[in-house]
C-alpha positions as CSV (number, residue, x, y, z in Angstrom):
1,M,51.0,-12.2,-74.3
2,A,51.5,-8.6,-73.3
3,A,54.0,-8.3,-76.2
4,I,51.7,-9.8,-78.8
5,A,49.0,-7.2,-78.6
6,P,51.3,-4.2,-79.4
7,R,52.7,-6.1,-82.5
8,I,49.1,-6.7,-83.7
9,A,48.3,-3.1,-83.3
10,E,51.4,-2.1,-85.2
11,Q,50.4,-4.3,-88.2
12,D,46.8,-3.0,-88.3
13,P,46.0,-0.1,-85.9
14,S,42.2,-0.4,-86.4
15,A,40.6,-1.3,-83.1
16,A,38.1,-3.6,-84.8
17,S,40.9,-5.6,-86.4
18,V,42.7,-5.9,-83.1
19,R,39.6,-7.0,-81.3
20,A,39.0,-9.6,-84.1
21,L,42.5,-11.0,-83.8
22,L,42.3,-11.1,-80.0
23,A,39.0,-12.9,-80.2
24,G,40.7,-15.7,-82.1
25,L,43.2,-16.3,-79.3
26,P,42.6,-19.2,-76.8
27,A,40.1,-18.3,-74.1
28,G,41.7,-16.9,-71.0
29,S,45.0,-15.9,-72.6
30,V,44.2,-12.2,-72.5
31,W,43.0,-10.4,-69.5
32,Q,40.8,-7.4,-70.3
33,A,40.6,-4.9,-67.5
34,S,36.9,-4.7,-67.8
35,H,36.4,-8.4,-67.1
36,L,37.2,-10.6,-64.2
37,A,40.4,-12.6,-64.7
38,Q,40.2,-16.3,-65.1
39,S,42.1,-18.0,-62.3
40,R,45.2,-20.0,-63.4
41,G,44.7,-22.5,-60.6
42,E,41.7,-24.3,-59.2
43,V,39.0,-22.6,-57.3
44,C,36.3,-23.9,-55.0
45,S,32.8,-22.4,-54.6
46,T,32.3,-20.2,-51.6
47,G,28.9,-21.6,-51.2
48,F,27.3,-18.2,-52.0
49,D,26.3,-17.6,-55.6
50,T,26.4,-13.9,-55.2
51,L,30.0,-14.0,-53.9
52,D,31.2,-16.5,-56.5
53,A,29.9,-14.2,-59.2
54,E,32.3,-11.5,-58.0
55,L,35.4,-13.6,-57.6
56,P,37.8,-14.5,-60.5
57,G,37.2,-18.1,-61.5
58,G,34.0,-18.2,-59.5
59,G,35.2,-19.0,-56.0
60,W,38.0,-19.2,-53.5
61,P,41.3,-19.5,-55.2
62,L,43.2,-22.7,-54.2
63,G,46.9,-22.0,-53.9
64,A,46.6,-18.3,-53.0
65,L,46.7,-16.1,-50.0
66,I,43.2,-14.7,-49.2
67,E,43.0,-11.8,-46.7
68,L,39.9,-11.3,-44.7
69,L,39.9,-7.8,-43.1
70,L,37.7,-7.5,-40.0
71,E,36.4,-4.5,-38.1
72,R,36.4,-7.0,-35.1
73,P,36.3,-10.8,-34.6
74,G,32.9,-12.4,-34.8
75,V,31.2,-10.4,-37.6
76,G,30.3,-13.6,-39.4
77,E,33.7,-14.5,-41.0
78,L,33.4,-18.2,-39.9
79,S,29.9,-18.5,-41.2
80,M,31.2,-17.4,-44.6
81,L,33.7,-20.1,-44.5
82,L,31.5,-22.9,-43.4
83,P,30.8,-24.3,-46.9
84,V,34.5,-24.8,-47.3
85,L,35.0,-26.3,-43.9
86,E,32.1,-28.7,-44.3
87,R,33.8,-30.2,-47.4
88,T,36.8,-31.4,-45.4
89,R,37.7,-35.0,-46.2
90,P,38.3,-37.5,-43.5
91,E,42.0,-37.5,-43.9
92,Q,42.4,-33.7,-44.0
93,W,42.8,-31.2,-41.2
94,I,41.4,-27.7,-40.6
95,V,44.2,-25.7,-39.0
96,W,43.4,-22.7,-36.8
97,L,46.4,-20.7,-36.0
98,A,46.1,-18.4,-33.0
99,P,42.4,-17.7,-33.2
100,P,41.4,-14.7,-30.9
101,L,38.4,-16.6,-29.7
102,L,37.8,-20.2,-28.8
103,P,35.8,-22.1,-31.6
104,Y,32.4,-23.1,-30.2
105,A,32.2,-26.8,-31.0
106,P,28.4,-27.3,-30.8
107,A,27.7,-24.6,-33.4
108,L,30.4,-26.0,-35.7
109,A,29.1,-29.5,-35.4
110,D,25.6,-28.3,-36.2
111,A,27.0,-26.8,-39.4
112,G,28.5,-30.1,-40.4
113,V,32.1,-29.3,-39.7
114,P,34.0,-32.4,-38.6
115,L,35.3,-31.5,-35.1
116,S,37.7,-34.4,-35.1
117,R,39.6,-32.8,-37.9
118,L,40.1,-29.4,-36.2
119,L,43.6,-28.6,-35.2
120,I,44.1,-25.4,-33.0
121,V,47.6,-24.2,-32.8
122,R,48.7,-21.5,-30.3
123,P,52.5,-21.1,-30.5
124,E,54.1,-19.9,-27.3
125,Q,56.3,-17.5,-29.4
126,P,54.3,-15.2,-31.7
127,R,57.2,-15.1,-34.1
128,T,56.7,-18.8,-34.9
129,L,53.2,-18.1,-36.2
130,L,54.4,-17.2,-39.7
131,W,56.5,-20.4,-39.8
132,A,53.6,-22.5,-38.6
133,A,51.2,-21.0,-41.2
134,R,53.6,-21.8,-44.0
135,Q,54.2,-25.3,-42.8
136,A,50.5,-26.1,-42.5
137,T,49.8,-24.6,-46.0
138,V,52.5,-26.6,-47.8
139,S,51.9,-29.8,-45.9
140,G,49.3,-31.0,-48.3
141,S,47.3,-32.4,-45.4
142,C,44.9,-29.5,-44.8
143,S,41.6,-28.6,-46.4
144,A,42.0,-25.1,-45.2
145,V,44.4,-23.0,-43.0
146,L,42.9,-20.2,-41.0
147,A,45.5,-17.9,-39.5
148,W,45.2,-14.8,-37.3
149,L,48.3,-12.7,-37.6
150,P,47.5,-9.1,-36.4
151,K,51.0,-7.9,-37.3
152,I,52.8,-9.0,-40.4
153,D,55.1,-7.1,-42.6
154,S,55.3,-7.2,-46.4
155,G,58.1,-9.8,-46.3
156,G,55.9,-12.1,-44.3
157,L,52.9,-11.6,-46.6
158,R,55.1,-12.5,-49.6
159,R,56.3,-15.7,-47.8
160,L,52.7,-16.7,-47.2
161,Q,51.7,-16.0,-50.8
162,L,54.6,-18.2,-52.0
163,A,53.7,-21.0,-49.6
164,A,50.1,-20.8,-50.9
165,E,51.2,-21.0,-54.5
166,D,53.2,-24.1,-53.7
167,S,50.0,-25.8,-52.5
168,A,46.4,-26.4,-53.3
169,T,45.3,-25.3,-49.9
170,P,43.2,-22.1,-49.4
171,L,45.0,-20.0,-46.8
172,F,42.8,-17.5,-45.1
173,L,44.6,-14.7,-43.2
174,F,42.6,-12.6,-40.8
175,R,43.8,-9.1,-40.2
176,P,42.4,-5.9,-38.8
177,L,40.4,-3.7,-41.1
178,D,43.0,-0.9,-41.0
179,A,45.4,-3.1,-42.9
180,A,43.3,-2.5,-46.0
181,G,45.3,0.6,-46.7
182,Q,48.6,-1.4,-46.8
183,A,50.0,-3.0,-49.9
184,S,49.8,-6.8,-50.1
185,P,50.7,-9.5,-52.5
186,A,47.5,-11.4,-51.7
187,P,45.5,-11.7,-55.0
188,L,42.2,-11.5,-53.1
189,R,41.4,-9.2,-50.2
190,L,38.0,-8.9,-48.6
191,A,36.7,-6.5,-45.9
192,L,34.0,-7.9,-43.8
193,A,31.5,-6.2,-41.5
194,A,28.2,-7.2,-39.8
195,R,25.1,-5.5,-41.1
196,G,22.2,-6.6,-39.1
197,G,21.7,-10.3,-39.8
198,Q,23.8,-10.1,-42.9
199,L,27.5,-10.1,-43.6
200,E,28.8,-7.3,-45.8
201,V,31.7,-8.3,-48.0
202,R,33.6,-5.5,-49.7
203,I,36.1,-6.6,-52.3
204,V,39.3,-4.6,-51.6
205,K,41.4,-6.4,-54.2
206,R,40.8,-8.9,-56.9
207,K,42.1,-9.6,-60.4
208,G,39.7,-7.6,-62.5
209,P,37.9,-4.3,-62.4
210,P,37.1,-2.7,-59.0
211,A,33.9,-4.0,-57.4
212,I,31.1,-1.4,-57.7
213,R,29.2,-2.4,-54.5
214,P,29.6,-4.7,-51.6
215,V,28.0,-8.1,-51.5
216,L,25.6,-8.9,-48.7
217,L,25.5,-12.5,-47.6
218,H,22.8,-14.2,-45.5
219,I,24.7,-16.1,-43.0
220,R,23.7,-18.8,-40.5
221,P,21.8,-17.5,-37.5
222,T,24.4,-19.0,-35.2
223,A,27.1,-16.7,-36.5
224,V,25.7,-13.9,-34.4
225,D,27.2,-10.5,-33.6
226,T,29.3,-11.0,-30.5
227,D,28.2,-7.6,-29.2
228,A,24.6,-8.8,-29.1
229,L,25.6,-11.7,-26.9
230,P,25.3,-11.9,-23.2
231,P,28.5,-11.2,-21.2
232,L,30.9,-13.9,-20.4
233,S,30.5,-15.8,-17.2
234,P,33.1,-15.0,-14.5
235,T,34.8,-18.3,-15.3
236,G,34.9,-17.7,-19.0
237,S,33.0,-20.9,-19.7
238,M,31.4,-21.4,-23.1
239,T,27.7,-20.6,-22.8
240,R,26.9,-18.9,-26.1
241,P,25.8,-20.3,-29.4
242,G,28.2,-18.4,-31.6
243,M,31.0,-19.9,-33.7
244,L,33.6,-18.3,-31.5
245,E,33.9,-17.7,-27.8
246,R,36.1,-15.2,-26.1
247,V,39.3,-16.6,-24.5
248,R,40.2,-15.1,-21.1
């Protein structure tokens, strides 16, 4: 398609004629830089209308690597994903790969997430994390894959993106916020930060024009700021109502 537009312009250089010709092409066949691209694959709603409106296709892309860049764990990232996790079918799994905190089961259950379908994986060797993330993504048995890989190079990111493209499973990769300055093949990158009782979502990368302003999401009260929580007990027992608990 990129070669068609120049040929049209050569035949008739008037901008109005070019626009008229392009308007006659099938919808979605031309991506205008001023408009959000239409996703080639399926998407699923994030559960937040304001966020859907900012994402190409109107939701999370299925079959794509999605980077979530955090200033710290527990800012509300899991609350943002609850609508996706709630839709897990009985035969599917939700795979958590090396989460930095222990998921708090009561809060997830209250949100409607099927606890019996949670699969937490903590490989003994960190280098196997990438392999595990790829296998879970392409298995076809997961409703979502959540992976925490603090350190990953460009080659690893490309392998994750390829694995996601070969599946219809949303792959959420959690990384530190300072990774936002690094190049990535992920088609969607979001930076998340807690802002009072809201979650600020800044779109770092998407197919379309740069986002003008961040999106503020009203998240569930249970997805609280971990800094506002009481300290852990000496035994490290789970006593707090957040989605995640620290692991000692």
